[in-house]
PAMIDREN-10110 format. One line per field, with one value per residue (C-alpha): residue number from 1; chain; x, y, z. Coordinates in nm, 4 decimals, always signed. Example, Ala and Ser with C-alpha at 12.3 -4.5 7.8 and 13.67 -1.06 7.14 Angstrom:
residues 2
pos = c(1,2)
unit = c(A,A)
xx = c(+1.2300,+1.3670)
yy = c(-0.4500,-0.1060)
zz = c(+0.7800,+0.7140)
//
This chain:
residues 352
pos = c(1,2,3,4,5,6,7,8,9,10,11,12,13,14,15,16,17,18,19,20,21,22,23,24,25,26,27,28,29,30,31,32,33,34,35,36,37,38,39,40,41,42,43,44,45,46,47,48,49,50,51,52,53,54,55,56,57,58,59,60,61,62,63,64,65,66,67,68,69,70,71,72,73,74,75,76,77,78,79,80,81,82,83,84,85,86,87,88,89,90,91,92,93,94,95,96,97,98,99,100,101,102,103,104,105,106,107,108,109,110,111,112,113,114,115,116,117,118,119,120,121,122,123,124,125,126,127,128,129,130,131,132,133,134,135,136,137,138,139,140,141,142,143,144,145,146,147,148,149,150,151,152,153,154,155,156,157,158,159,160,161,162,163,164,165,166,167,168,169,170,171,172,173,174,175,176,177,178,179,180,181,182,183,184,185,186,187,188,189,190,191,192,193,194,195,196,197,198,199,200,201,202,203,204,205,206,207,208,209,210,211,212,213,214,215,216,217,218,219,220,221,222,223,224,225,226,227,228,229,230,231,232,233,234,235,236,237,238,239,240,241,242,243,244,245,246,247,248,249,250,251,252,253,254,255,256,257,258,259,260,261,262,263,264,265,266,267,268,269,270,271,272,273,274,275,276,277,278,279,280,281,282,283,284,285,286,287,288,289,290,291,292,293,294,295,296,297,298,299,300,301,302,303,304,305,306,307,308,309,310,311,312,313,314,315,316,317,318,319,320,321,322,323,324,325,326,327,328,329,330,331,332,333,334,335,336,337,338,339,340,341,342,343,344,345,346,347,348,349,350,351,352)
unit = c(A,A,A,A,A,A,A,A,A,A,A,A,A,A,A,A,A,A,A,A,A,A,A,A,A,A,A,A,A,A,A,A,A,A,A,A,A,A,A,A,A,A,A,A,A,A,A,A,A,A,A,A,A,A,A,A,A,A,A,A,A,A,A,A,A,A,A,A,A,A,A,A,A,A,A,A,A,A,A,A,A,A,A,A,A,A,A,A,A,A,A,A,A,A,A,A,A,A,A,A,A,A,A,A,A,A,A,A,A,A,A,A,A,A,A,A,A,A,A,A,A,A,A,A,A,A,A,A,A,A,A,A,A,A,A,A,A,A,A,A,A,A,A,A,A,A,A,A,A,A,A,A,A,A,A,A,A,A,A,A,A,A,A,A,A,A,A,A,A,A,A,A,A,A,A,A,A,A,A,A,A,A,A,A,A,A,A,A,A,A,A,A,A,A,A,A,A,A,A,A,A,A,A,A,A,A,A,A,A,A,A,A,A,A,A,A,A,A,A,A,A,A,A,A,A,A,A,A,A,A,A,A,A,A,A,A,A,A,A,A,A,A,A,A,A,A,A,A,A,A,A,A,A,A,A,A,A,A,A,A,A,A,A,A,A,A,A,A,A,A,A,A,A,A,A,A,A,A,A,A,A,A,A,A,A,A,A,A,A,A,A,A,A,A,A,A,A,A,A,A,A,A,A,A,A,A,A,A,A,A,A,A,A,A,A,A,A,A,A,A,A,A,A,A,A,A,A,A,A,A,A,A,A,A,A,A,A,A,A,A,A,A,A,A,A,A,A,A,A,A,A,A)
xx = c(+0.9926,+1.1075,+1.4911,+1.4330,+1.1951,+1.4480,+1.7463,+1.4346,+1.3702,+1.7393,+1.8028,+1.4478,+1.5807,+1.9054,+1.8373,+2.0499,+2.3602,+2.5405,+2.3144,+2.4532,+2.4213,+2.2189,+2.0355,+1.6639,+1.3288,+1.0281,+0.8100,+0.4733,+0.1848,-0.0783,-0.4164,-0.6066,-0.3002,-0.4434,-0.3918,-0.7360,-0.4510,-0.3351,-0.5339,-0.8043,-0.7998,-1.1392,-1.1648,-1.4741,-1.5304,-1.7836,-1.7879,-2.0001,-2.0002,-2.1205,-1.8927,-1.5561,-1.5060,-1.4978,-1.3864,-1.1680,-1.1466,-0.9288,-1.1421,-0.9493,-1.1559,-1.0404,-0.7712,-0.4275,-0.1173,-0.0637,+0.1674,+0.1959,+0.4909,+0.4517,+0.6734,+0.4515,+0.4338,+0.0470,-0.0888,-0.4694,-0.5121,-0.7166,-0.5808,-0.1961,-0.0695,-0.1774,-0.0073,+0.3405,+0.5011,+0.4701,+0.1021,-0.2378,-0.3591,-0.1711,-0.4213,-0.6612,-1.0332,-0.9826,-0.8206,-0.9438,-0.8750,-1.0916,-1.1119,-1.2610,-0.9847,-1.0432,-1.4402,-1.3590,-1.1895,-1.5588,-1.5710,-1.3595,-1.6471,-1.9479,-1.6690,-1.6113,-2.0579,-2.0849,-1.8578,-1.9660,-2.3056,-2.1262,-1.9786,-1.6750,-1.3715,-1.1227,-1.3064,-1.2877,-1.5773,-1.8663,-1.8265,-1.6528,-1.4499,-1.4104,-1.0588,-1.0303,-0.7327,-0.8016,-0.5850,-0.7417,-0.6396,-0.7692,-0.9879,-1.2199,-1.1159,-1.1703,-1.4893,-1.7806,-2.0230,-1.8991,-2.2538,-2.3609,-2.4938,-2.4293,-2.0743,-2.1404,-1.8599,-2.0019,-2.2487,-1.9552,-1.7440,-1.9980,-2.1215,-1.7847,-1.7620,-2.0811,-1.9204,-1.5908,-1.5120,-1.2063,-1.2383,-1.0665,-1.1701,-0.9053,-0.8719,-1.1790,-1.3079,-1.3337,-1.0960,-0.9142,-1.2643,-1.1402,-0.7979,-0.5254,-0.1662,+0.0088,-0.0738,-0.3503,-0.6401,-0.5829,-0.7050,-0.6896,-0.4172,-0.3619,-0.1149,+0.0578,+0.3518,+0.4138,+0.7494,+0.9660,+0.9735,+0.5811,+0.4643,+0.2303,+0.2583,-0.0084,-0.0802,-0.4060,-0.2997,-0.4613,-0.2911,-0.3534,+0.0125,+0.1417,+0.3810,+0.3365,+0.3622,+0.4999,+0.7862,+0.7849,+0.4757,+0.4249,+0.3313,+0.5901,+0.5895,+0.8123,+0.7161,+0.7967,+1.1389,+0.9062,+0.6365,+0.4973,+0.2935,+0.2641,+0.0236,+0.0289,+0.0597,+0.4035,+0.5341,+0.8755,+1.0793,+1.0927,+1.3352,+1.3641,+1.2315,+1.5032,+1.1979,+0.8230,+0.5226,+0.3679,+0.0530,+0.2065,-0.0491,-0.3518,-0.2694,-0.4604,-0.2310,-0.1544,-0.0635,-0.2676,-0.1507,-0.1596,+0.0715,+0.0002,+0.1082,+0.0330,+0.3750,+0.3374,+0.4840,+0.5454,+0.4177,+0.7837,+0.8097,+0.5265,+0.6158,+0.9244,+0.7751,+0.5093,+0.8566,+1.0546,+0.7151,+0.7178,+1.0272,+0.7374,+0.6244,+0.9406,+1.0011,+0.6573,+0.5871,+0.8376,+0.8682,+0.7248,+0.6517,+0.7061,+0.5993,+0.2229,+0.1847,+0.0363,+0.2089,+0.1317,+0.1521,-0.0521,+0.1355,-0.1234,-0.0291,-0.2396,+0.0321,-0.0431,+0.2879,+0.5849,+0.9222,+1.2489,+1.4894,+1.5739,+1.6838,+1.2303,+1.2304,+1.4333,+1.2633,+0.9030,+1.0273,+1.1399,+0.8265,+0.6238,+0.8131,+0.8102,+0.4199,+0.3650,+0.5448,+0.3474,-0.0058,+0.0839,+0.1263,-0.2199,-0.4553,-0.3113,-0.3591,-0.7188,-0.8758,-1.1546,-1.3008,-1.5787,-1.8031,-1.6317,-1.2919,-1.0461,-0.7854,-0.7607,-0.7060,-0.4173,-0.6222,-0.7327,-0.3944,-0.2341,-0.4437,-0.5107)
yy = c(+1.7345,+1.4916,+1.4523,+1.0641,+1.1907,+1.4274,+1.1367,+0.9252,+1.1659,+1.1965,+0.8449,+0.7996,+1.0461,+0.9459,+0.5723,+0.4668,+0.6803,+0.9361,+0.8527,+1.2073,+1.4401,+1.7900,+1.7267,+1.8732,+1.6900,+1.5802,+1.2627,+1.2422,+1.0161,+1.0456,+1.2493,+1.0547,+0.8763,+0.5042,+0.2701,+0.4371,+0.6868,+0.4069,+0.4647,+0.2328,+0.0889,+0.1091,-0.0558,-0.1813,-0.2969,-0.4698,-0.5931,-0.7461,-0.5618,-0.8008,-1.0957,-0.8724,-0.9468,-0.8291,-0.8339,-0.6100,-0.6549,-0.4281,-0.4259,-0.2729,-0.0864,-0.4010,-0.6875,-0.6183,-0.8402,-0.9387,-1.1577,-1.2946,-1.3720,-1.5629,-1.5373,-1.6457,-1.9912,-2.0532,-1.8646,-1.9240,-1.8504,-1.9051,-1.9412,-1.8440,-2.0994,-1.9196,-1.5871,-1.8198,-1.6244,-1.9955,-1.9818,-1.9477,-1.7166,-1.3367,-1.1328,-1.0737,-0.9727,-0.8563,-0.9117,-1.0212,-0.9551,-1.1336,-1.2372,-1.5506,-1.7781,-2.0557,-1.9753,-1.6194,-1.8063,-1.7681,-1.4121,-1.4564,-1.6481,-1.3785,-1.1615,-1.3923,-1.3779,-1.0647,-0.9999,-1.2976,-1.0689,-0.7767,-1.0307,-0.9677,-1.3018,-1.4878,-1.5531,-1.9704,-2.0713,-1.8811,-1.8178,-1.6082,-1.6797,-1.4580,-1.5094,-1.3933,-1.4676,-1.3797,-1.4305,-1.4588,-1.3823,-1.5443,-1.3243,-1.6181,-1.4946,-1.1054,-1.0933,-1.1363,-1.3363,-1.6393,-1.8323,-1.8274,-2.0871,-2.0364,-1.9108,-1.4887,-1.4737,-1.5131,-1.2120,-0.9757,-1.0210,-0.9404,-0.6303,-0.4822,-0.5257,-0.3279,-0.0849,-0.0743,+0.3332,+0.5376,+0.6244,+0.3795,+0.3865,+0.2958,+0.1357,-0.1172,-0.1440,-0.4464,-0.7399,-0.5305,-0.5079,-0.7069,-0.7168,-0.7367,-0.6970,-0.8409,-0.5570,-0.2877,-0.3508,-0.3863,-0.2853,-0.1733,+0.0936,+0.2494,+0.4777,+0.6058,+0.7268,+0.9635,+0.8946,+1.1201,+0.8735,+0.9744,+0.5853,+0.5599,+0.3291,+0.2248,-0.0298,-0.1956,-0.3971,-0.5841,-0.5891,-0.9539,-0.9886,-1.2002,-0.9176,-0.5577,-0.2105,-0.0153,+0.0143,-0.1225,-0.0049,+0.2678,+0.5479,+0.5635,+0.2908,+0.1139,+0.2631,+0.5940,+0.6668,+0.6757,+0.8772,+1.1067,+1.4618,+1.3005,+1.0502,+0.7935,+1.0637,+1.2999,+1.0423,+1.0229,+0.7285,+0.5276,+0.3233,-0.0403,-0.3586,-0.6444,-0.8789,-0.7148,-0.8680,-1.1105,-1.2972,-1.6245,-1.8610,-1.7065,-1.8563,-1.5747,-1.3698,-1.2939,-0.9660,-0.9803,-0.6716,-0.5952,-0.3085,-0.1664,+0.0023,+0.2049,+0.0730,-0.2348,-0.4959,-0.8658,-1.1149,-1.1579,-0.8302,-0.8179,-1.0932,-0.9355,-0.5743,-0.8112,-0.9563,-0.6049,-0.5034,-0.7629,-0.5154,-0.2950,-0.5663,-0.5914,-0.2662,-0.1879,-0.5237,-0.6838,-0.9411,-1.0195,-1.3322,-1.5955,-1.9214,-1.8526,-1.6129,-1.6266,-1.3308,-1.2418,-0.9502,-0.9515,-0.6976,-0.5478,-0.3679,-0.1965,-0.1071,+0.2920,+0.3871,+0.2359,+0.0969,+0.2841,-0.0138,-0.1444,+0.1839,+0.2200,-0.1260,-0.0960,+0.1886,+0.0591,-0.2092,+0.0458,+0.2489,-0.0507,-0.1538,+0.2110,+0.2246,-0.0741,+0.0537,+0.3270,+0.1594,-0.0667,+0.2054,+0.4029,+0.0538,+0.0712,+0.4326,+0.4809,+0.1474,+0.2840,+0.0643,-0.1327,-0.3134,-0.6899,-0.5380,-0.7913,-0.5336,-0.1446,+0.0622,+0.3237,+0.6184,+0.4634,+0.4627,+0.7307,+0.9504,+1.3371)
zz = c(+4.7470,+4.9425,+4.8906,+4.8160,+4.5626,+4.3879,+4.3686,+4.2302,+3.9740,+3.8743,+3.8021,+3.6104,+3.4097,+3.3676,+3.3194,+3.6456,+3.5253,+3.6620,+3.9771,+4.1237,+3.8741,+3.9325,+3.6701,+3.8206,+3.7376,+3.9398,+3.9813,+4.1155,+4.1924,+3.9403,+4.0146,+4.1569,+4.3493,+4.2099,+3.9969,+3.8004,+3.6973,+3.4344,+3.1742,+3.0461,+3.3704,+3.6389,+3.9689,+4.1320,+4.5168,+4.7135,+5.0538,+5.3112,+5.6426,+5.8278,+5.7608,+5.7357,+5.3519,+5.0370,+4.6776,+4.4646,+4.0564,+3.8394,+3.5143,+3.1389,+2.9139,+2.6708,+2.7554,+2.8595,+2.9102,+3.2482,+3.4651,+3.8127,+4.1247,+4.3668,+4.6595,+4.9479,+5.0708,+5.1593,+4.7940,+4.6827,+4.3175,+4.0374,+3.6093,+3.7137,+3.5331,+3.2508,+3.2689,+3.2229,+2.9093,+2.6951,+2.7540,+2.5264,+2.6413,+2.6447,+2.7741,+3.0732,+3.0993,+3.4756,+3.7815,+4.0835,+4.4876,+4.7415,+5.0698,+5.2046,+5.2086,+4.9286,+4.9543,+4.8235,+4.4297,+4.3436,+4.3236,+4.0087,+3.8818,+3.9330,+3.7259,+3.4684,+3.4578,+3.4195,+3.1618,+2.9540,+2.9857,+2.8573,+2.5255,+2.6890,+2.6796,+2.4933,+2.1386,+2.1071,+1.7943,+1.8166,+2.2645,+2.4026,+2.7828,+3.0003,+3.1265,+3.4902,+3.6972,+4.0970,+4.4251,+4.7811,+5.1321,+5.4551,+5.7091,+5.8218,+6.1724,+6.1872,+6.4364,+6.1315,+6.0689,+5.9187,+5.9835,+5.6224,+5.3970,+5.0644,+4.9294,+4.8984,+4.7249,+4.3500,+4.4116,+4.5706,+4.2620,+4.0539,+4.3003,+4.2584,+3.8605,+3.8195,+4.0497,+3.8540,+3.8326,+3.8368,+4.2164,+4.4456,+4.8576,+5.0704,+5.3971,+5.4843,+5.1360,+4.9157,+4.9254,+5.2228,+5.4358,+5.6570,+5.6043,+5.9797,+6.0237,+6.3439,+6.5179,+6.3675,+6.1252,+5.7500,+5.4353,+5.0958,+4.9165,+4.6326,+4.4756,+4.1395,+3.9856,+3.6313,+3.5266,+3.3491,+3.0407,+3.0243,+3.1747,+3.4645,+3.7595,+3.9721,+4.3016,+4.4443,+4.7323,+5.0526,+5.3239,+5.5582,+5.6689,+5.8933,+5.9847,+6.0439,+5.8647,+6.1864,+6.3030,+6.6982,+6.8548,+6.5498,+6.4446,+6.2251,+5.9300,+5.7560,+5.3748,+5.5498,+5.3130,+4.9817,+5.1674,+4.9538,+5.0046,+5.3137,+5.1651,+5.4601,+5.7739,+5.7242,+6.0681,+5.9409,+6.0671,+6.3585,+6.4946,+6.3358,+6.5505,+6.4096,+6.5454,+6.5121,+6.6419,+6.3941,+6.4669,+6.3909,+6.5671,+6.4286,+6.0118,+5.8740,+5.6457,+5.2672,+5.1303,+4.7315,+4.4789,+4.1072,+4.0098,+3.6743,+3.3996,+3.0803,+2.9080,+2.5939,+2.7528,+2.7005,+2.9490,+3.0127,+3.1057,+3.3228,+3.5392,+3.5640,+3.6981,+3.9358,+4.0506,+4.1077,+4.2869,+4.5977,+4.6745,+4.8066,+4.9944,+5.1680,+5.2172,+5.4016,+5.5676,+5.7908,+5.7801,+5.4460,+5.2222,+5.5123,+5.4389,+5.6499,+5.4035,+5.0307,+4.8813,+4.5553,+4.2689,+3.9544,+3.6377,+3.4128,+3.0975,+2.8635,+2.6518,+2.5304,+2.5907,+2.3697,+2.5853,+2.4527,+2.6010,+2.8836,+3.0904,+3.1040,+3.1965,+3.4855,+3.5795,+3.5074,+3.7739,+4.0694,+4.0391,+4.0788,+4.3761,+4.5685,+4.4379,+4.6274,+4.9571,+4.9383,+4.8752,+5.1225,+5.4265,+5.3326,+5.3313,+5.6782,+5.7158,+5.5684,+5.7423,+5.9242,+6.2420,+6.2741,+6.5237,+6.6176,+6.5174,+6.6473,+6.5902,+6.6304,+6.3696,+6.2833,+6.2820,+6.6710,+6.7558,+6.6157,+6.4585,+6.5306)
//
């Protein structure tokens, strides 16, 4: 195990106390190293490779508690206000990440229609109203054919919902299909951790950042200190660039993500977890949370495992940030080339 993992394991095991003791425990990814290691969650994805865009959906076997936090200056969202702790609805049926800028918000409508057909949703009299918050990223200038006349995102949302499973394809899939970063093709990433407490934390992220995910000219990832088992190339740490490349003039940014756990969290606690997970953005993307990014993190909590107290909550938030950073690097590491791409993939530039 890497030294950082050993240190974190000791820290988690003691609730942050006795940081330098010699207690030896391990933290590890779940069996899939994916957000679906959180029992009861599935991911569905659909994309249109001609348009270079797609949709990713997180679906629960049953409704789950959700929170959200936005730190980017240019977000595009649906139904995020209702996730505030003082609002009536406490659980959601699904969360949607989509390409397409404002057009992509229609993906959540397709998911809602599909859930209604399943008989799912918030009960209002004899009606069911699926609660489906969503967020979008801008991928309209990525080399794809955007000359469609009918908005394709509702159908993509329905297709993603229908494809929901425990398997999560990384790289150029779902909402990450047409994503880009400052100097490399973006993508869809996921990762997980199983903590000594028994809780599982997972992340799902579509990386379309204004900034860079690699140090300088690469190949090293900013997230290198948090890597487990060479999951994104084992390149080690490079030399930081204090002013890395950006795609500032293109206005086609935003990283959108979900952090999930099997812990029993309130909406307020889920929101705090989403806030903590933003640290993963800052560890893996430089710069992050800019005025031109719509950076957003949803949090999902299935409630299967009780939380013992403040130490568990702290560990869950910290694990969310670690998992998010790893998922971001994995997204770029797994991206694949396609005709018309405007940027090279990490594999094309650095892969062996």
